[in-house]
N, CA, C and O atoms as a MOPAC input file, in Angstrom:
PM7 MOZYME 1SCF
protein

 N      3.32600 1    -2.36000 1   -11.81600 1
 C      3.10400 1    -1.09100 1   -12.45300 1
 C      3.77400 1     0.03300 1   -11.65500 1
 O      4.41300 1     0.91300 1   -12.23000 1
 N      3.62400 1    -0.00500 1   -10.33900 1
 C      4.23800 1     1.03400 1    -9.51200 1
 C      5.74700 1     1.06200 1    -9.70700 1
 O      6.34600 1     2.13200 1    -9.81400 1
 N      6.34800 1    -0.09200 1    -9.75300 1
 C      7.79300 1    -0.17100 1    -9.92500 1
 C      8.21700 1     0.44200 1   -11.26100 1
 O      9.20100 1     1.17900 1   -11.31800 1
 N      7.49700 1     0.14900 1   -12.31300 1
 C      7.80300 1     0.68800 1   -13.64100 1
 C      7.68000 1     2.21300 1   -13.65700 1
 O      8.42900 1     2.89400 1   -14.35800 1
 N      6.73800 1     2.74200 1   -12.88500 1
 C      6.50200 1     4.18100 1   -12.83700 1
 C      7.33900 1     4.87800 1   -11.75800 1
 O      7.11900 1     6.05500 1   -11.47300 1
 N      8.27500 1     4.17400 1   -11.17000 1
 C      9.17000 1     4.72200 1   -10.12700 1
 C      8.40500 1     5.20500 1    -8.89700 1
 O      8.70800 1     6.25300 1    -8.32700 1
 N      7.41800 1     4.42200 1    -8.50700 1
 C      6.65100 1     4.72600 1    -7.30500 1
 C      7.00800 1     3.67600 1    -6.25900 1
 O      6.82800 1     2.47900 1    -6.48200 1
 N      7.50900 1     4.13100 1    -5.13000 1
 C      7.87000 1     3.18200 1    -4.08000 1
 C      6.62500 1     2.73700 1    -3.33700 1
 O      5.69800 1     3.51800 1    -3.12000 1
 N      6.61900 1     1.49300 1    -2.95900 1
 C      5.48800 1     0.93600 1    -2.22300 1
 C      5.66000 1     1.21900 1    -0.72900 1
 O      6.74600 1     1.02900 1    -0.18000 1
 N      4.59800 1     1.67000 1    -0.07900 1
 C      4.70000 1     1.91300 1     1.36500 1
 C      4.58700 1     0.63700 1     2.20800 1
 O      4.61500 1     0.69900 1     3.43700 1
 N      4.45900 1    -0.51200 1     1.54800 1
 C      4.33400 1    -1.76400 1     2.29400 1
 C      5.65900 1    -2.07800 1     2.98000 1
 O      6.73000 1    -1.94500 1     2.38700 1
 N      5.56700 1    -2.49000 1     4.21800 1
 C      6.78700 1    -2.78300 1     4.93900 1
 C      6.68200 1    -4.01700 1     5.83200 1
 O      7.69400 1    -4.62100 1     6.18700 1
 N      5.48400 1    -4.37900 1     6.18400 1
 C      5.29800 1    -5.41800 1     7.20400 1
 C      5.10800 1    -6.81000 1     6.60600 1
 O      5.81300 1    -7.74700 1     6.98100 1
 N      4.16900 1    -6.95100 1     5.68700 1
 C      3.86200 1    -8.26500 1     5.11900 1
 C      3.72300 1    -8.14200 1     3.60700 1
 O      3.66000 1    -7.04000 1     3.06200 1
 N      3.67600 1    -9.29300 1     2.93900 1
 C      3.38800 1    -9.30400 1     1.51000 1
 C      2.18100 1   -10.21900 1     1.28100 1
 O      1.70400 1   -10.87900 1     2.20400 1
 N      1.70400 1   -10.24500 1     0.05100 1
 C      0.48000 1   -10.97800 1    -0.26600 1
 C      0.49700 1   -12.44300 1     0.11500 1
 O     -0.53500 1   -13.00500 1     0.48100 1
 N      1.66700 1   -13.06800 1     0.03100 1
 C      1.75000 1   -14.49300 1     0.34900 1
 C      1.57100 1   -14.76300 1     1.84700 1
 O      1.37300 1   -15.91100 1     2.24600 1
 N      1.63900 1   -13.72700 1     2.66900 1
 C      1.55600 1   -13.89500 1     4.12100 1
 C      0.17200 1   -13.58800 1     4.69700 1
 O     -0.08100 1   -13.84800 1     5.87300 1
 N     -0.71900 1   -13.03900 1     3.87500 1
 C     -2.01600 1   -12.57400 1     4.37900 1
 C     -2.80800 1   -13.69700 1     5.03600 1
 O     -3.37600 1   -13.49600 1     6.10900 1
 N     -2.85800 1   -14.86000 1     4.42600 1
 C     -3.60900 1   -15.97600 1     4.99700 1
 C     -3.10100 1   -16.33500 1     6.38500 1
 O     -3.88800 1   -16.48700 1     7.31900 1
 N     -1.79300 1   -16.47100 1     6.52000 1
 C     -1.21900 1   -16.84800 1     7.82000 1
 C     -1.45000 1   -15.76600 1     8.87100 1
 O     -1.75000 1   -16.07000 1    10.02500 1
 N     -1.31400 1   -14.52100 1     8.47600 1
 C     -1.52500 1   -13.42300 1     9.42500 1
 C     -2.97000 1   -13.42100 1     9.91700 1
 O     -3.22700 1   -13.12500 1    11.08400 1
 N     -3.89800 1   -13.74500 1     9.05000 1
 C     -5.30400 1   -13.74800 1     9.45000 1
 C     -5.67800 1   -14.99000 1    10.24700 1
 O     -6.20800 1   -14.88500 1    11.35300 1
 N     -5.40300 1   -16.16400 1     9.69100 1
 C     -5.87800 1   -17.40600 1    10.32200 1
 C     -4.97000 1   -17.91400 1    11.43400 1
 O     -5.46000 1   -18.37800 1    12.46400 1
 N     -3.67500 1   -17.83600 1    11.24900 1
 C     -2.76200 1   -18.40100 1    12.24400 1
 C     -2.40500 1   -17.40300 1    13.34500 1
 O     -2.29400 1   -17.77800 1    14.51300 1
 N     -2.22800 1   -16.15000 1    12.97800 1
 C     -1.79600 1   -15.14700 1    13.96400 1
 C     -2.93000 1   -14.26800 1    14.44800 1
 O     -2.76900 1   -13.51700 1    15.41000 1
 N     -4.09500 1   -14.35600 1    13.78100 1
 C     -5.28200 1   -13.59100 1    14.17000 1
 C     -4.94700 1   -12.11400 1    14.37100 1
 O     -5.18100 1   -11.54700 1    15.43800 1
 N     -4.39700 1   -11.50900 1    13.32700 1
 C     -3.98500 1   -10.11200 1    13.41600 1
 C     -4.53100 1    -9.32800 1    12.22100 1
 O     -3.77000 1    -8.92600 1    11.34100 1
 N     -5.85700 1    -9.11100 1    12.18900 1
 C     -6.46400 1    -8.43100 1    11.03500 1
 C     -5.99100 1    -6.99000 1    10.85700 1
 O     -6.05000 1    -6.46600 1     9.74500 1
 N     -5.52600 1    -6.33900 1    11.91600 1
 C     -5.05900 1    -4.96300 1    11.78700 1
 C     -3.86800 1    -4.86600 1    10.82800 1
 O     -3.73700 1    -3.88600 1    10.09400 1
 N     -3.00800 1    -5.87600 1    10.83500 1
 C     -1.87200 1    -5.88600 1     9.91200 1
 C     -2.35400 1    -6.00100 1     8.46900 1
 O     -1.77000 1    -5.40400 1     7.56500 1
 N     -3.41600 1    -6.76600 1     8.25800 1
 C     -3.96100 1    -6.91300 1     6.90600 1
 C     -4.63300 1    -5.61600 1     6.46500 1
 O     -4.52100 1    -5.21900 1     5.30500 1
 N     -5.31900 1    -4.96500 1     7.37500 1
 C     -5.92800 1    -3.66700 1     7.06100 1
 C     -4.85100 1    -2.68000 1     6.62700 1
 O     -5.01100 1    -1.98900 1     5.62200 1
 N     -3.76900 1    -2.61200 1     7.37100 1
 C     -2.66400 1    -1.71600 1     7.01700 1
 C     -2.08300 1    -2.08600 1     5.65500 1
 O     -1.78200 1    -1.20700 1     4.84800 1
 N     -1.92600 1    -3.36300 1     5.40100 1
 C     -1.41300 1    -3.84700 1     4.11900 1
 C     -2.31500 1    -3.37800 1     2.97200 1
 O     -1.82500 1    -2.90100 1     1.94800 1
 N     -3.61800 1    -3.51300 1     3.14500 1
 C     -4.57100 1    -3.10200 1     2.10600 1
 C     -4.58300 1    -1.58100 1     1.93200 1
 O     -4.69100 1    -1.08600 1     0.81000 1
 N     -4.47300 1    -0.84700 1     3.02900 1
 C     -4.40500 1     0.60900 1     2.93900 1
 C     -3.18000 1     1.04200 1     2.13400 1
 O     -3.24500 1     2.00100 1     1.36500 1
 N     -2.08200 1     0.34600 1     2.31000 1
 C     -0.87300 1     0.65000 1     1.54100 1
 C     -1.10100 1     0.37800 1     0.05600 1
 O     -0.58600 1     1.10800 1    -0.79200 1
 N     -1.86100 1    -0.65500 1    -0.26300 1
 C     -2.21400 1    -0.92800 1    -1.66000 1
 C     -3.01200 1     0.22600 1    -2.25300 1
 O     -2.77500 1     0.63100 1    -3.39100 1
 N     -3.94900 1     0.75100 1    -1.48700 1
 C     -4.77900 1     1.85300 1    -1.96700 1
 C     -3.91400 1     3.08600 1    -2.22500 1
 O     -4.09200 1     3.76800 1    -3.23500 1
 N     -2.99700 1     3.37000 1    -1.33600 1
 C     -2.08200 1     4.50700 1    -1.52000 1
 C     -1.27400 1     4.32800 1    -2.79900 1
 O     -1.11700 1     5.27200 1    -3.57300 1
 N     -0.76700 1     3.13200 1    -3.02000 1
 C      0.03200 1     2.86300 1    -4.21600 1
 C     -0.80100 1     3.01800 1    -5.47600 1
 O     -0.32800 1     3.59600 1    -6.45500 1
 N     -2.02900 1     2.51800 1    -5.47600 1
 C     -2.90000 1     2.65700 1    -6.64800 1
 C     -3.19500 1     4.13300 1    -6.90900 1
 O     -3.21200 1     4.56400 1    -8.06200 1
 N     -3.42300 1     4.90300 1    -5.86300 1
 C     -3.66100 1     6.33800 1    -6.02600 1
 C     -2.44300 1     7.01800 1    -6.65700 1
 O     -2.58800 1     7.87300 1    -7.53100 1
 N     -1.25400 1     6.63900 1    -6.21300 1
 C     -0.03200 1     7.22800 1    -6.76700 1
 C      0.12900 1     6.85200 1    -8.24300 1
 O      0.51700 1     7.69000 1    -9.05600 1
 N     -0.16200 1     5.61200 1    -8.58400 1
 C     -0.08000 1     5.16700 1    -9.98400 1
 C     -1.06600 1     5.97600 1   -10.82800 1
 O     -0.71500 1     6.45200 1   -11.90800 1
 N     -2.28100 1     6.12800 1   -10.34600 1
 C     -3.29800 1     6.91100 1   -11.05400 1
 C     -2.81100 1     8.33800 1   -11.30200 1
 O     -2.91800 1     8.85900 1   -12.41300 1
 N     -2.27700 1     8.95800 1   -10.25800 1
 C     -1.78700 1    10.33100 1   -10.40000 1
 C     -0.63200 1    10.41200 1   -11.39500 1
 O     -0.57700 1    11.33300 1   -12.20900 1
 N      0.28000 1     9.46200 1   -11.33200 1
 C      1.42000 1     9.47300 1   -12.25000 1
 C      0.94200 1     9.31200 1   -13.68900 1
 O      1.45600 1     9.97900 1   -14.58700 1
 N     -0.03500 1     8.43700 1   -13.91900 1
 C     -0.54800 1     8.23100 1   -15.27400 1
 C     -1.26800 1     9.46900 1   -15.81000 1
 O     -1.30900 1     9.69600 1   -17.01900 1
 N     -1.82300 1    10.25100 1   -14.91800 1
 C     -2.47100 1    11.50600 1   -15.31700 1
 C     -1.46900 1    12.64600 1   -15.43800 1
 O     -1.81900 1    13.76100 1   -15.82700 1
 N     -0.21600 1    12.35000 1   -15.09700 1
 C      0.84500 1    13.35300 1   -15.10600 1
 C      0.60000 1    14.44000 1   -14.05600 1
 O      0.97600 1    15.59700 1   -14.24200 1
 N     -0.03700 1    14.04800 1   -12.95500 1
 C     -0.26300 1    14.94500 1   -11.82100 1
 C      0.82000 1    14.72100 1   -10.78500 1
 O      1.55000 1    13.73100 1   -10.83700 1
 N      0.92000 1    15.64000 1    -9.85300 1
 C      1.87700 1    15.49200 1    -8.75700 1
 C      1.44000 1    14.34200 1    -7.85000 1
 O      0.25200 1    14.15700 1    -7.58600 1
 N      2.41700 1    13.57900 1    -7.38300 1
 C      2.11900 1    12.49000 1    -6.44900 1
 C      1.76800 1    13.05900 1    -5.08600 1
 O      2.12700 1    14.18900 1    -4.75300 1
 N      1.06700 1    12.26200 1    -4.31100 1
 C      0.74900 1    12.65200 1    -2.95200 1
 C      2.03200 1    12.71300 1    -2.12400 1
 O      2.92000 1    11.87100 1    -2.25800 1
 N      2.10300 1    13.70700 1    -1.28700 1
 C      3.22800 1    13.80000 1    -0.36900 1
 C      2.86500 1    13.07700 1     0.92100 1
 O      1.69200 1    12.86300 1     1.22700 1
 N      3.87500 1    12.71600 1     1.64900 1
 C      3.66900 1    11.96600 1     2.90200 1
 C      2.68300 1    12.67900 1     3.82900 1
 O      1.84300 1    12.03200 1     4.45500 1
 N      2.77700 1    13.97200 1     3.91600 1
 C      1.88900 1    14.74200 1     4.80900 1
 C      0.43400 1    14.71700 1     4.35900 1
 O     -0.46100 1    15.02500 1     5.14700 1
 N      0.18800 1    14.35600 1     3.10500 1
 C     -1.16900 1    14.30500 1     2.57500 1
 C     -1.82400 1    12.94800 1     2.77800 1
 O     -3.00800 1    12.77700 1     2.48700 1
 N     -1.07100 1    12.00000 1     3.26800 1
 C     -1.56300 1    10.63200 1     3.42400 1
 C     -1.82000 1    10.36400 1     4.90500 1
 O     -0.90800 1    10.42500 1     5.72900 1
 N     -3.06800 1    10.07000 1     5.22200 1
 C     -3.43900 1     9.76000 1     6.60200 1
 C     -3.27200 1     8.25500 1     6.81900 1
 O     -3.89200 1     7.44500 1     6.13000 1
 N     -2.44300 1     7.90300 1     7.76600 1
 C     -2.22900 1     6.48900 1     8.07300 1
 C     -2.73300 1     6.19400 1     9.47000 1
 O     -2.80800 1     7.07900 1    10.32200 1
 N     -3.07500 1     4.94400 1     9.68700 1
 C     -3.50200 1     4.50600 1    11.01200 1
 C     -2.33200 1     4.40300 1    11.92800 1
 O     -2.49200 1     4.04800 1    13.09500 1

């Protein structure tokens, strides 16, 4: 949906197929937390776009 609405995903480190390995094999839950936070940002942007509101700017997004 984000792609169709021209919203770029802030995900950069891992994708969904890697979550299991990152958690169980690499024991790095912080990377998964960041991955999920990026999902929330993307969903918020999709919601705003569907409402025809302005998207969040980078300065408005608090990241870890």
